[in-house]
C-alpha positions as CSV (number, residue, x, y, z in Angstrom):
1,M,0.0,0.0,0.0
2,P,1.6,3.3,-1.0
3,L,2.4,5.8,1.7
4,K,0.1,8.8,1.7
5,I,1.9,12.2,2.0
6,P,-0.6,14.9,3.0
7,R,2.0,17.7,2.9
8,Q,1.9,17.8,-0.9
9,R,-1.8,18.7,-1.2
10,A,-2.2,22.0,-3.1
11,R,-4.2,24.9,-1.7
12,E,-7.7,25.3,-3.0
13,P,-7.7,29.0,-4.1
14,E,-11.4,29.5,-3.5
15,T,-11.1,28.8,0.2
16,P,-10.7,32.0,2.3
17,G,-7.7,32.3,4.6
18,V,-5.1,34.7,6.0
19,R,-1.6,35.4,5.0
20,G,1.3,37.0,6.8
21,A,4.9,36.8,8.1
22,V,5.4,34.0,10.6
23,R,6.9,34.3,14.1
24,V,8.0,31.1,15.7
25,D,8.7,30.5,19.3
26,A,8.0,27.7,21.8
27,R,7.7,30.2,24.6
28,T,4.6,32.3,24.1
29,K,5.7,35.1,26.4
30,D,8.9,35.5,24.3
31,L,7.1,35.5,21.0
32,T,4.7,38.2,22.1
33,K,7.6,40.6,22.6
34,R,8.3,40.6,18.8
35,L,4.9,39.7,17.3
36,R,3.5,42.5,15.2
37,P,-0.1,43.1,14.0
38,G,-1.0,41.1,11.0
39,E,1.7,38.4,11.5
40,I,1.0,34.7,12.2
41,A,2.1,33.4,15.6
42,V,3.4,29.8,15.7
43,I,3.6,28.5,19.3
44,D,4.1,25.2,21.1
45,H,1.8,25.8,24.1
46,Q,-0.3,23.0,25.6
47,D,-3.4,24.3,27.3
48,I,-3.2,28.0,26.4
49,D,-3.9,30.0,29.6
50,K,-5.7,33.3,29.9
51,V,-2.7,35.5,30.4
52,S,-0.9,34.1,27.3
53,A,-4.1,34.4,25.2
54,E,-4.5,38.1,26.3
55,A,-0.9,38.8,25.5
56,L,-1.3,37.3,22.0
57,L,-4.6,39.2,21.5
58,A,-2.9,42.5,22.4
59,C,-0.4,41.9,19.5
60,R,-3.4,41.6,17.0
61,P,-2.0,38.6,15.0
62,A,-3.6,37.4,11.8
63,A,-3.8,33.9,13.2
64,V,-2.3,31.6,15.9
65,V,-1.0,28.2,15.0
66,N,-0.3,25.8,17.9
67,A,1.9,22.8,17.6
68,S,0.4,21.3,20.8
69,P,-3.2,20.8,21.9
70,S,-4.7,24.1,22.9
71,I,-7.1,22.2,25.2
72,S,-5.6,18.9,26.4
73,G,-8.5,18.0,28.6
74,R,-6.6,18.2,31.9
75,Y,-8.7,21.1,33.1
76,P,-10.9,23.9,31.5
77,N,-8.2,26.4,30.5
78,L,-9.4,29.8,29.4
79,G,-7.1,30.9,26.6
80,P,-8.6,29.3,23.4
81,E,-12.1,30.8,24.1
82,I,-10.6,34.3,24.4
83,L,-8.8,34.0,21.0
84,V,-11.8,32.5,19.2
85,E,-14.3,35.0,20.6
86,A,-12.0,37.8,19.4
87,G,-12.1,36.5,15.9
88,I,-8.4,35.3,15.8
89,P,-8.1,32.0,13.8
90,L,-6.7,29.3,16.1
91,V,-5.3,26.2,14.3
92,D,-4.8,23.5,16.9
93,N,-2.4,20.6,17.4
94,V,-0.6,20.8,14.0
95,G,2.4,18.8,15.3
96,K,5.9,19.6,16.6
97,D,7.5,19.5,13.1
98,I,6.2,23.0,12.3
99,M,8.6,24.5,14.9
100,H,11.6,23.8,12.7
101,D,9.8,23.5,9.3
102,L,9.1,27.2,9.3
103,K,11.7,29.9,9.6
104,E,11.2,33.3,11.2
105,G,9.8,35.9,8.8
106,Q,8.6,33.5,6.0
107,L,5.3,34.4,4.4
108,V,2.7,31.7,5.0
109,S,-1.0,31.3,4.6
110,V,-3.5,29.7,7.0
111,V,-6.5,28.3,5.2
112,G,-8.9,26.4,7.4
113,G,-6.8,23.9,9.3
114,D,-3.9,24.0,6.8
115,V,-0.7,26.0,7.0
116,L,0.8,26.6,3.6
117,L,4.2,27.8,2.5
118,D,4.6,28.5,-1.2
119,D,1.2,26.8,-1.9
120,R,2.5,23.6,-0.2
121,V,0.8,22.3,3.0
122,V,3.5,22.1,5.7
123,A,1.1,21.3,8.6
124,T,-2.5,20.4,9.2
125,G,-4.6,20.8,12.4
126,T,-8.1,21.7,13.5
127,E,-9.3,25.2,13.2
128,F,-11.2,26.0,16.4
129,D,-14.5,27.7,16.5
130,L,-16.8,28.4,19.5
131,D,-18.6,25.0,19.1
132,I,-15.4,23.1,19.2
133,V,-14.1,25.1,22.1
134,E,-17.3,24.5,24.0
135,A,-17.2,20.8,23.4
136,E,-13.5,20.5,24.4
137,M,-14.1,22.5,27.5
138,G,-17.0,20.3,28.5
139,E,-14.7,17.2,28.4
140,A,-12.0,19.1,30.3
141,R,-14.4,19.9,33.1
142,A,-15.1,16.2,33.5
143,G,-11.4,15.7,34.2
144,L,-11.1,18.5,36.7
145,A,-11.4,16.2,39.8
146,V,-8.2,14.4,38.8
147,Q,-6.4,17.8,38.6
148,L,-7.7,18.8,42.0
149,E,-6.3,15.6,43.5
150,A,-2.9,16.2,41.9
151,F,-3.0,19.8,43.1
152,A,-3.7,18.7,46.7
153,A,-0.8,16.2,46.5
154,N,1.6,18.9,45.2
155,T,0.5,21.2,48.0
156,M,1.4,18.7,50.7
157,E,4.7,18.0,49.0
158,Y,5.6,21.7,48.9
159,L,4.6,22.1,52.6
160,R,6.8,19.2,53.5
161,R,9.8,20.6,51.7
162,E,9.4,24.3,52.6
163,R,7.8,24.2,56.1
164,D,10.7,26.0,57.7
165,L,10.4,28.8,55.2
166,L,6.6,29.0,55.4
167,L,6.3,28.7,59.2
168,D,9.5,30.4,60.5
169,G,10.9,32.4,57.5
170,V,14.1,30.3,57.5
171,G,16.2,31.1,54.5
172,V,14.9,34.6,53.7
173,P,17.9,36.8,52.7
174,D,18.6,40.2,54.0
175,I,17.9,43.2,51.7
176,T,18.5,46.9,51.9
177,T,15.0,48.0,50.8
178,E,13.1,49.1,53.9
179,L,9.7,47.4,54.2
180,E,9.0,47.5,57.9
181,G,5.6,49.1,58.6
182,R,5.0,50.0,55.0
183,H,2.6,48.9,52.3
184,A,4.1,46.6,49.5
185,L,2.7,46.6,46.0
186,V,3.6,43.3,44.3
187,V,3.1,43.4,40.5
188,V,3.0,40.3,38.4
189,R,2.4,40.5,34.6
190,G,-0.8,38.4,35.0
191,Y,-4.5,38.9,35.1
192,H,-5.7,42.4,34.3
193,Y,-2.5,44.0,35.6
194,K,-2.7,47.0,33.3
195,E,-6.2,47.9,34.4
196,D,-5.4,47.4,38.1
197,L,-2.3,49.6,37.9
198,Q,-4.3,52.4,36.4
199,T,-7.0,52.2,39.0
200,L,-4.4,52.2,41.8
201,K,-2.7,55.4,40.9
202,H,-4.5,57.4,43.6
203,Y,-3.6,54.7,46.2
204,I,0.1,54.8,45.1
205,R,0.3,58.6,45.3
206,E,-1.3,58.6,48.8
207,Y,0.4,55.6,50.5
208,R,3.7,55.5,48.5
209,P,4.0,51.7,48.9
210,V,7.3,49.8,48.2
211,L,6.9,48.8,44.5
212,I,8.0,45.2,43.9
213,G,8.1,44.0,40.3
214,V,8.1,40.2,39.7
215,D,10.1,39.6,36.5
216,G,8.0,41.3,33.7
217,G,5.9,43.0,36.4
218,A,8.9,45.4,36.8
219,D,8.6,46.4,33.1
220,A,4.8,46.9,33.7
221,L,5.7,49.4,36.5
222,I,8.1,51.3,34.2
223,E,5.4,51.4,31.4
224,T,3.0,53.0,33.9
225,G,5.5,55.7,34.8
226,L,6.6,54.1,38.1
227,K,10.0,53.0,39.2
228,P,10.3,49.7,41.1
229,D,12.0,49.6,44.4
230,L,12.6,45.9,44.3
231,I,12.8,43.4,41.4
232,V,12.2,39.7,42.2
233,G,12.4,36.7,39.9
234,D,14.4,34.4,37.8
235,M,15.0,37.3,35.4
236,D,13.8,35.5,32.2
237,S,11.2,38.1,31.2
238,V,12.4,41.5,32.4
239,S,14.3,43.9,30.2
240,D,17.9,45.0,30.6
241,S,17.0,48.6,30.9
242,T,14.6,47.9,33.8
243,L,17.3,45.8,35.6
244,R,19.6,48.9,35.3
245,C,16.9,51.3,36.7
246,G,18.4,51.3,40.2
247,A,16.0,48.9,41.9
248,E,17.4,46.3,44.3
249,I,17.4,42.9,42.6
250,V,16.6,39.6,44.2
251,V,17.3,36.6,42.0
252,H,15.0,33.6,42.6
253,A,17.1,30.4,42.7
254,Y,16.3,26.7,42.8
255,R,16.7,25.0,46.2
256,D,20.0,23.5,45.0
257,G,21.4,27.0,44.6
258,N,21.3,27.1,40.8
259,A,20.1,30.5,39.7
260,P,19.8,30.8,35.9
261,G,19.3,34.6,36.0
262,L,22.2,35.3,38.2
263,E,24.9,35.6,35.5
264,R,22.7,37.8,33.3
265,V,22.2,40.3,36.1
266,R,26.0,40.4,37.0
267,R,26.8,40.9,33.3
268,L,24.8,44.2,33.6
269,G,27.1,45.3,36.4
270,V,24.5,44.7,39.1
271,E,25.2,42.5,42.2
272,P,21.9,40.9,43.2
273,V,20.6,39.2,46.3
274,V,20.0,35.4,45.8
275,F,16.9,33.8,47.3
276,P,16.8,29.9,47.0
277,A,13.3,28.6,47.3
278,T,10.8,26.2,45.8
279,G,7.7,27.7,44.1
280,T,7.1,30.7,41.9
281,S,8.7,34.1,41.9
282,E,5.5,35.8,43.0
283,D,5.6,33.5,46.1
284,V,9.1,34.6,46.8
285,A,8.2,38.3,46.5
286,M,5.2,37.9,49.0
287,L,7.2,35.9,51.5
288,L,10.0,38.4,51.3
289,A,7.6,41.3,51.9
290,D,5.9,39.5,54.8
291,D,9.2,38.5,56.5
292,K,10.6,42.1,56.2
293,G,7.6,43.5,58.1
294,A,5.3,45.0,55.4
295,S,2.1,46.0,57.0
296,L,0.0,45.3,53.9
297,I,0.7,43.4,50.7
298,V,-1.3,44.5,47.6
299,A,-1.2,42.0,44.8
300,V,-1.5,43.0,41.1
301,G,-1.9,40.4,38.4
302,T,-1.4,37.5,40.8
303,H,-3.5,34.3,41.1
304,A,-6.5,34.4,43.4
305,T,-8.9,31.6,42.4
306,L,-8.6,27.9,41.9
307,V,-9.2,28.2,38.2
308,E,-6.4,30.7,37.9
309,F,-4.0,28.4,39.8
310,L,-4.9,25.5,37.4
311,D,-4.8,27.8,34.4
312,K,-1.0,28.2,34.9
313,G,-0.9,24.5,34.0
314,R,1.9,23.5,36.4
315,S,2.1,21.8,39.8
316,G,4.2,24.7,41.2
317,M,1.1,26.7,41.7
318,A,0.5,24.7,44.9
319,S,3.1,26.9,46.4
320,T,1.1,30.0,45.6
321,F,-1.9,28.6,47.4
322,L,0.2,28.0,50.6
323,T,1.9,31.3,50.3
324,R,-1.4,33.1,50.4
325,L,-2.3,31.2,53.5
326,R,1.1,32.1,55.0
327,V,0.8,35.9,54.5
328,G,-2.9,35.7,55.6
329,G,-4.5,39.0,56.6
330,K,-1.8,41.2,55.1
331,L,-2.7,40.2,51.6
332,I,-5.3,42.1,49.6
333,D,-6.0,41.8,45.8
334,A,-5.6,45.0,43.8
335,K,-9.2,44.8,42.7
336,G,-10.3,45.3,46.3
337,V,-8.1,48.3,46.8
338,S,-9.2,49.8,43.4
339,R,-12.9,49.4,44.4
340,L,-12.3,51.3,47.6
341,Y,-10.5,54.1,45.8
342,R,-12.8,54.4,42.8
343,S,-14.6,57.7,42.7
344,R,-18.4,57.2,43.0
345,I,-19.3,60.9,42.7
346,S,-21.2,61.6,39.5
347,N,-20.7,64.7,37.3
348,L,-24.2,65.8,38.2
349,S,-23.4,65.6,41.9
350,L,-20.3,67.6,41.4
351,A,-22.3,70.3,39.5
352,V,-24.9,70.4,42.3
353,M,-22.2,70.8,44.9
354,L,-20.5,73.6,43.0
355,L,-23.8,75.4,42.6
356,V,-24.6,75.1,46.3
357,G,-21.2,76.3,47.2
358,L,-21.5,79.4,44.9
359,S,-24.9,80.1,46.3
360,A,-23.6,80.0,49.9
361,L,-20.7,82.3,49.0
362,F,-23.1,84.8,47.3
363,A,-25.4,84.8,50.4
364,A,-22.4,85.3,52.7
365,L,-21.2,88.3,50.6
366,W,-24.7,89.8,50.4
367,A,-25.1,89.7,54.2
368,T,-22.3,92.4,54.7
369,P,-22.0,95.9,53.4
370,G,-18.5,95.2,52.1
371,G,-19.7,92.1,50.4
372,R,-22.6,94.0,48.7
373,A,-20.2,96.6,47.5
374,F,-17.9,93.9,46.1
375,L,-20.8,92.2,44.3
376,G,-21.7,95.7,42.9
377,V,-18.3,96.1,41.5
378,I,-18.4,92.6,40.0
379,G,-21.8,93.3,38.5
380,A,-20.5,96.5,36.9
381,R,-17.5,94.8,35.4
382,W,-19.8,92.1,34.1
383,D,-22.0,94.7,32.4
384,D,-18.9,96.3,30.8
385,L,-17.7,92.9,29.5
386,W,-21.2,92.0,28.2
387,S,-21.5,95.4,26.4
388,F,-18.0,94.8,24.8
389,V,-19.0,91.4,23.5
390,V,-22.3,92.6,22.1
391,G,-20.5,95.6,20.5
392,I,-18.2,93.2,18.6
393,F,-21.1,91.3,17.0
394,T,-23.3,94.4,16.3
């Protein structure tokens, strides 16, 4: 029986599709740094999470092609629905070969579930629509119980390994940034971080919290016009210019002491503090702020719900769950702070208040001889101005 080679199938010209330069990267967060509107993103991202989908959507690509299953069925991840609802074509599970079959900048077309280079099909997958996403998400919800059991097991394992750090703060390094008795604002480039930073501007001006950027969260602070006091993370998604901004840097290392980002920071002429710990960099930032005496920790872009924990698609999120229990009453989500500081006075109310204030001022002036004389002068000047304006037009 002859071998069937689907890659040689020619494109059907009457089928609609999109065309653009291709950007290829297995790390979605790295690809979004150079992806431009109208280009085609080729990623290798199993279970596209909400943050990655929103980052892709912000780049306005012509299409997204995923080498891996966008919904594997492990849990109901949120990313594919975001892309499909926004009208971005999502071609799913085309196979790992596409990551080296396509080169950066090549012009390709996406037609249905096919990816074409020079009218030759180089990969084929399933083009997602809302019906497919809904069906896949239904199956994923059925497997959620298994993920919850695994999450609980990972939580217990993390507690066993890091109980000294969680319970007694053993292993937290010394830093020069003063946190005792101050508010700490921990910024992660996660859920709705841009909106939260905008709504927190009044809070930041009034309380002047210690600004802690977690990896790319430090860039988010710079983009908002703020300078981080402390940068915490493994330094894989923060820019060189931000690392040189003068903030104190804490490199998150593995428990064995290996710190992949340490050499990069030193090459920039900065000597960082090293914090070996299991878990995520946002956990390290919160534990550091808590141990150094912060009176309140405001979290921007961090993970607050079970779905968000699972949406990261990694067992390490169990550490975030325990870290939130550890910092306890000090921790508040940015959305809570922004609701407290959001102005609830309407424009009509402001206008009424202004009118009442002016009326009270007029009554106070009219009650005294000097005030009546002053109002008479104002009235005369107003008559002169009105006569002048009328004279111009007549």
